[in-house]
Backbone as CSV, one residue per row, in Angstrom:
resi,resn,N_x,N_y,N_z,CA_x,CA_y,CA_z,C_x,C_y,C_z
1,MET,-83.000,-132.096,33.992,-82.234,-131.317,33.021,-80.771,-131.770,33.066
2,PRO,-80.269,-132.350,32.004,-78.892,-132.868,32.029,-77.821,-131.782,32.006
3,GLN,-78.177,-130.546,31.682,-77.190,-129.470,31.673,-76.714,-129.133,33.083
4,LEU,-77.543,-129.412,34.082,-77.201,-129.056,35.447,-76.333,-130.103,36.129
5,ILE,-76.136,-131.240,35.497,-75.263,-132.266,36.062,-73.850,-131.976,35.562
6,PRO,-72.927,-131.569,36.433,-71.620,-131.115,35.959,-70.627,-132.225,35.618
7,GLU,-70.918,-133.485,35.965,-69.923,-134.528,35.734,-69.573,-134.732,34.261
8,PRO,-70.495,-134.770,33.330,-70.094,-135.084,31.949,-69.288,-133.983,31.276
9,TRP,-69.648,-132.746,31.479,-69.042,-131.677,30.684,-68.025,-130.849,31.445
10,PHE,-68.024,-130.881,32.775,-67.131,-130.009,33.534,-65.667,-130.409,33.372
11,LEU,-65.364,-131.692,33.321,-63.988,-132.142,33.151,-63.448,-131.738,31.780
12,ILE,-64.255,-131.851,30.749,-63.832,-131.439,29.405,-63.628,-129.930,29.356
13,PHE,-64.529,-129.185,29.949,-64.410,-127.729,29.995,-63.164,-127.298,30.764
14,PHE,-62.927,-127.924,31.898,-61.784,-127.557,32.737,-60.461,-127.903,32.058
15,THR,-60.352,-129.067,31.470,-59.103,-129.450,30.806,-58.847,-128.614,29.561
16,SER,-59.890,-128.252,28.838,-59.675,-127.406,27.660,-59.185,-126.018,28.066
17,TRP,-59.683,-125.473,29.174,-59.196,-124.175,29.632,-57.777,-124.257,30.176
18,ILE,-57.433,-125.341,30.820,-56.057,-125.511,31.301,-55.098,-125.584,30.115
19,ILE,-55.472,-126.307,29.080,-54.630,-126.394,27.883,-54.525,-125.031,27.215
20,PHE,-55.630,-124.321,27.109,-55.624,-123.000,26.481,-54.766,-122.013,27.266
21,ILE,-54.890,-122.016,28.573,-54.133,-121.075,29.403,-52.644,-121.410,29.405
22,SER,-52.302,-122.677,29.283,-50.885,-123.036,29.334,-50.182,-122.862,27.994
23,PHE,-50.852,-123.093,26.865,-50.188,-123.025,25.562,-50.354,-121.697,24.844
24,ALA,-51.416,-120.985,25.087,-51.671,-119.747,24.351,-50.632,-118.662,24.608
25,PRO,-50.197,-118.389,25.834,-49.196,-117.326,26.011,-47.883,-117.605,25.295
26,SER,-47.437,-118.848,25.277,-46.179,-119.143,24.588,-46.328,-118.982,23.084
27,LYS,-47.474,-119.327,22.530,-47.694,-119.169,21.091,-47.824,-117.697,20.719
28,ILE,-48.473,-116.907,21.562,-48.660,-115.486,21.273,-47.352,-114.727,21.433
29,LEU,-46.598,-115.021,22.488,-45.361,-114.293,22.736,-44.265,-114.638,21.742
30,SER,-44.364,-115.764,21.064,-43.348,-116.097,20.070,-43.482,-115.222,18.828
31,HIS,-44.641,-114.647,18.580,-44.851,-113.780,17.427,-44.770,-112.299,17.775
32,HIS,-44.454,-111.972,18.993,-44.451,-110.584,19.447,-43.057,-109.988,19.299
33,ALA,-42.945,-108.897,18.591,-41.716,-108.112,18.453,-40.551,-108.963,17.962
34,LEU,-40.680,-109.475,16.750,-39.609,-110.292,16.196,-38.369,-109.460,15.907
35,SER,-38.570,-108.274,15.366,-37.427,-107.394,15.117,-37.820,-105.975,15.508
36,ASP,-37.137,-105.430,16.472,-37.401,-104.068,16.912,-36.720,-103.094,15.958
37,PRO,-37.442,-102.102,15.463,-36.810,-101.142,14.557,-35.869,-100.209,15.312
38,ASN,-34.792,-99.851,14.666,-33.852,-98.904,15.247,-34.404,-97.505,14.997
39,LEU,-34.634,-96.755,16.046,-35.287,-95.461,15.902,-34.382,-94.423,15.251
40,LYS,-33.076,-94.596,15.306,-32.179,-93.620,14.696,-32.167,-93.739,13.178
41,THR,-32.339,-94.938,12.652,-32.297,-95.124,11.203,-33.682,-95.126,10.574
42,THR,-34.719,-95.157,11.378,-36.072,-95.186,10.848,-36.538,-93.764,10.561
43,LYS,-36.945,-93.528,9.316,-37.457,-92.209,8.955,-38.972,-92.202,9.123
44,THR,-39.463,-91.102,9.652,-40.907,-90.966,9.780,-41.426,-90.241,8.553
45,PHE,-42.395,-90.827,7.912,-42.969,-90.262,6.702,-44.439,-89.992,6.972
46,TYR,-44.816,-88.750,6.841,-46.196,-88.371,7.069,-46.840,-88.057,5.729
47,ASN,-47.829,-88.815,5.374,-48.572,-88.594,4.145,-49.918,-87.988,4.537
48,PHE,-50.007,-86.679,4.481,-51.226,-86.005,4.896,-52.247,-86.030,3.770
49,TRP,-53.473,-86.211,4.138,-54.556,-86.223,3.182,-55.100,-84.802,3.076
50,THR,-55.181,-84.300,1.876,-55.725,-82.955,1.681,-57.154,-83.077,1.183
51,TRP,-58.041,-82.478,1.920,-59.444,-82.519,1.543,-59.736,-81.357,0.596
52,PRO,-60.501,-81.570,-0.455,-60.731,-80.506,-1.435,-61.581,-79.352,-0.901
53,TRP,-62.374,-79.556,0.109,-63.250,-78.495,0.597,-62.616,-77.682,1.712
54,GLN,-61.376,-77.937,2.054,-60.741,-77.130,3.096,-59.923,-76.032,2.496
């Protein structure tokens, strides 16, 4: 069974995970919290849904 021989696929699997682990956090964190809203100037608007049977 060639699936049990780790030489052909283990290096590709390991390098792809190393690349994913090293580049993914920087790409994700660059899109996180670009502009924080100022809570004093932000108005909260509640749009309540009214059900006809209540």
